[in-house]
Wavefront OBJ file of the C-alpha trace (Angstrom):
o trace
v 0.022 0.072 -0.066
v 0.840 3.404 -0.929
v 2.403 5.221 2.153
v -0.405 8.043 3.736
v 0.603 11.302 3.675
v 1.451 12.706 7.021
v 0.364 15.593 9.119
v 1.632 16.734 12.324
v -0.863 18.799 14.570
v 0.298 20.430 17.654
v -2.690 21.182 20.042
v -2.953 23.432 23.084
v -2.668 20.681 25.628
v 0.034 18.687 27.883
v 3.252 18.112 26.438
v 6.207 15.638 27.967
v 9.970 15.100 27.911
v 11.219 13.656 24.585
v 8.480 15.005 22.399
v 10.494 16.399 19.964
v 12.362 13.036 18.629
v 8.785 11.652 18.366
v 7.714 14.171 15.834
v 7.855 12.909 12.180
v 10.132 14.800 9.851
v 9.026 16.076 6.354
v 5.139 16.337 7.271
v 2.701 18.886 7.072
v 2.648 20.961 10.399
v -0.334 22.681 11.872
v -0.730 24.662 15.180
v -4.132 24.254 16.785
v -4.268 27.461 18.837
v -2.329 27.410 21.807
v -0.166 24.685 19.776
v 2.044 27.371 18.367
v 3.546 28.274 21.745
v 4.738 24.493 21.946
v 5.935 24.713 18.353
v 8.199 27.751 19.115
v 9.439 25.910 22.226
v 10.162 22.708 20.204
v 11.780 24.846 17.467
v 9.417 23.596 15.053
v 8.181 25.326 11.870
v 4.605 25.564 11.312
v 2.883 25.408 7.993
v -0.174 26.661 9.301
v -2.145 28.101 12.413
v -5.595 27.801 13.374
v -7.927 28.935 16.469
v -8.937 31.842 17.954
v -5.600 32.589 19.621
v -6.539 33.818 23.129
v -4.099 31.650 25.197
v -1.754 32.140 22.382
v 1.649 34.144 24.300
v 3.768 34.434 21.515
v 3.646 36.306 18.462
v 2.096 34.953 15.225
v 4.562 33.696 12.350
v 4.342 35.861 8.977
v 5.391 32.982 6.881
v 2.619 30.345 7.592
v -1.077 30.365 6.479
v -3.224 31.467 9.552
v -6.986 30.759 10.071
v -8.878 32.657 12.808
v -11.834 31.249 14.705
v -14.435 32.526 17.095
v -14.220 31.436 20.360
v -18.097 30.247 20.802
v -17.965 27.634 18.100
v -19.071 24.512 17.493
v -15.949 22.410 16.365
v -13.143 22.189 18.628
v -9.737 23.369 17.319
v -8.115 20.174 17.249
v -10.693 19.216 14.919
v -10.254 22.280 12.686
v -6.639 21.389 12.223
v -7.288 17.782 11.208
v -9.730 19.407 8.605
v -7.032 21.670 7.205
v -4.977 18.702 6.870
v -7.107 16.153 5.488
v -8.462 18.871 2.690
v -4.618 19.057 1.723
v -4.138 15.287 1.499
v -2.981 14.054 4.601
v -4.558 11.139 5.927
v -2.150 9.829 8.631
v -1.901 12.399 11.669
v 0.459 12.461 14.523
v -1.164 14.322 17.455
v 0.791 16.296 20.366
v -0.750 17.980 23.264
v -3.902 16.069 23.032
v -3.533 13.767 25.998
v -3.730 14.549 29.624
v -5.019 17.555 31.382
v -8.746 17.856 31.212
v -10.621 14.512 30.914
v -13.103 15.924 28.633
v -10.830 16.968 26.002
v -9.070 13.780 26.240
v -12.208 11.833 25.459
v -13.021 14.498 22.721
v -9.970 13.998 21.378
v -9.826 9.964 21.634
v -13.138 10.275 19.582
v -11.605 12.540 16.732
v -9.747 9.426 16.411
v -12.383 7.322 15.853
v -13.646 10.045 13.385
v -10.464 9.742 11.404
v -10.488 5.969 10.964
v -14.163 5.488 9.906
v -13.449 7.910 7.004
v -10.144 6.093 5.922
v -7.575 7.925 7.767
v -5.539 7.135 11.096
v -4.249 9.157 13.891
v -1.951 8.684 17.036
v -2.508 10.820 19.962
v 1.018 11.262 21.881
v 0.652 11.131 25.561
v 2.850 10.451 28.536
v 4.396 7.336 27.415
v 1.532 6.027 25.558
v 0.207 6.538 21.968
v -3.813 6.035 21.366
v -5.469 5.318 18.039
v -8.469 3.851 16.476
v -9.080 1.818 13.663
v -12.486 0.988 11.503
v -12.647 -2.532 9.619
v -8.817 -2.812 9.491
v -5.655 -4.101 11.097
v -2.454 -2.578 12.991
v 0.564 -4.296 12.307
v 3.741 -4.034 14.998
v 7.005 -4.641 13.723
v 9.159 -7.094 16.004
v 10.963 -4.732 18.442
v 12.736 -5.467 21.978
v 12.317 -3.569 25.294
v 11.360 -4.074 28.916
v 8.698 -6.156 30.162
v 5.477 -4.882 30.722
v 4.797 -2.999 27.134
v 1.174 -2.335 27.478
v -1.451 -2.812 24.451
v -5.216 -2.319 25.349
v -7.590 -2.944 23.252
v -11.528 -1.543 23.599
v -14.568 -1.540 21.529
v -15.906 1.941 20.449
v -18.778 0.544 18.625
v -21.554 -1.404 20.560
v -20.270 -4.656 18.844
v -16.930 -5.105 17.310
v -17.193 -8.122 15.232
v -14.091 -11.221 14.362
v -11.501 -9.434 16.445
v -8.029 -10.789 16.364
v -4.859 -10.289 18.658
v -1.751 -12.128 17.306
v 1.821 -12.326 18.443
v 0.628 -10.658 22.059
v 1.047 -12.115 25.708
v -2.812 -12.971 25.260
v -4.021 -14.041 21.627
v -7.545 -13.515 20.477
v -8.922 -14.945 17.327
v -12.036 -14.305 15.784
v -13.544 -12.755 19.039
v -16.489 -10.554 19.670
v -15.845 -7.282 21.517
v -18.535 -5.094 22.995
v -18.569 -1.160 23.865
v -19.779 -1.883 27.327
v -17.606 -4.473 28.223
v -13.568 -4.292 28.955
v -12.093 -7.508 27.389
v -8.915 -6.047 26.359
v -7.269 -4.255 28.771
v -3.418 -4.538 29.630
v -1.990 -6.995 26.867
v 1.640 -6.934 26.449
v 3.844 -6.684 23.172
v 6.412 -9.674 23.404
v 10.015 -9.093 22.367
v 11.302 -10.020 19.075
v 7.848 -10.817 17.915
v 5.823 -8.810 15.596
v 2.226 -7.985 16.635
v -1.064 -7.741 14.888
v -4.404 -6.451 15.747
v -7.299 -6.327 13.289
v -10.885 -5.879 13.222
v -13.358 -7.037 10.476
v -16.445 -5.240 11.351
v -16.519 -2.566 14.054
v -14.049 0.381 15.622
v -11.487 -0.309 18.119
v -9.532 2.003 20.203
v -6.256 1.003 21.196
v -3.361 1.750 23.216
v 0.499 0.992 22.931
v 3.954 2.119 24.337
v 5.162 5.527 22.618
v 8.585 3.733 22.497
v 6.858 0.802 20.380
v 7.588 1.114 16.317
v 4.661 2.642 14.898
v 2.247 0.363 13.574
v 1.246 0.174 9.858
v -2.246 0.260 9.228
v -4.631 -1.262 6.311
v -8.101 -1.889 5.835
v -10.197 -4.935 4.631
v -12.447 -2.443 2.677
v -10.822 1.147 3.368
v -13.836 3.514 4.185
v -14.044 6.731 2.278
v -15.363 9.849 3.706
v -14.409 13.431 4.434
v -13.657 15.371 7.494
v -15.889 18.799 6.282
v -15.068 22.123 5.819
v -13.284 24.191 8.680
v -16.702 25.996 10.070
v -15.665 29.613 11.038
v -19.176 30.519 12.360
v -20.231 31.289 16.082
v -22.270 28.467 17.311
v -26.135 28.649 16.592
v -26.889 26.738 19.575
v -25.707 29.665 22.189
v -28.242 30.832 24.931
v -27.431 34.475 24.333
v -25.798 35.828 21.130
v -22.102 37.460 21.228
v -22.575 40.939 21.445
l 1 2 3 4 5 6 7 8 9 10 11 12 13 14 15 16 17 18 19 20 21 22 23 24 25 26 27 28 29 30 31 32 33 34 35 36 37 38 39 40 41 42 43 44 45 46 47 48 49 50 51 52 53 54 55 56 57 58 59 60 61 62 63 64 65 66 67 68 69 70 71 72 73 74 75 76 77 78 79 80 81 82 83 84 85 86 87 88 89 90 91 92 93 94 95 96 97 98 99 100 101 102 103 104 105 106 107 108 109 110 111 112 113 114 115 116 117 118 119 120 121 122 123 124 125 126 127 128 129 130 131 132 133 134 135 136 137 138 139 140 141 142 143 144 145 146 147 148 149 150 151 152 153 154 155 156 157 158 159 160 161 162 163 164 165 166 167 168 169 170 171 172 173 174 175 176 177 178 179 180 181 182 183 184 185 186 187 188 189 190 191 192 193 194 195 196 197 198 199 200 201 202 203 204 205 206 207 208 209 210 211 212 213 214 215 216 217 218 219 220 221 222 223 224 225 226 227 228 229 230 231 232 233 234 235 236 237 238 239 240 241 242 243 244 245
């Protein structure tokens, strides 16, 4: 399969040690609102910025495309940044500053990984030693690697039912299992040293966590979904109880 075009998105949340070494090179780079300050701290060139910029402390660049959004909007800044990347052909997203901090933001960002997955893309949320991703009717293949014992991989069904789930090359093996969205069936599996690992779901959506130091897995699909994230919405939310002055 032809490699997916990569996009790095810098969100405004928590950043951790060694973030810079995990940022892919030669990728479209977008700062979502306060992610610009983190980009400056990490010494990263940014191609585009999007947000209301109320929380930005540093001067905005003059050599990047800037999209200003209202503060009272429907789409979170991260979704708007993903839409920009998608519109430029990116289908593989590496997102920093999207885990930790407010729990509601973390849940929202995991939901966005699902939104990418069901439209034929994939996102990787980088956190404190952990990456979160999602697949829909597809698979992840991890190259063989070594490391300390206890390199945890957890798998959860995001859909009410995920059918024909397989986990191969891990400490606990599953073959043709059914996973449910209201059950915990895939918590705390482990990568095995010097053993490739494979996770797939034939019908449904899985949310998967794995160690940040593991090699990035290759995504593939049994039948790749086709979809679009839509246009950036720069309108003030129509759901406001009181219209802004």
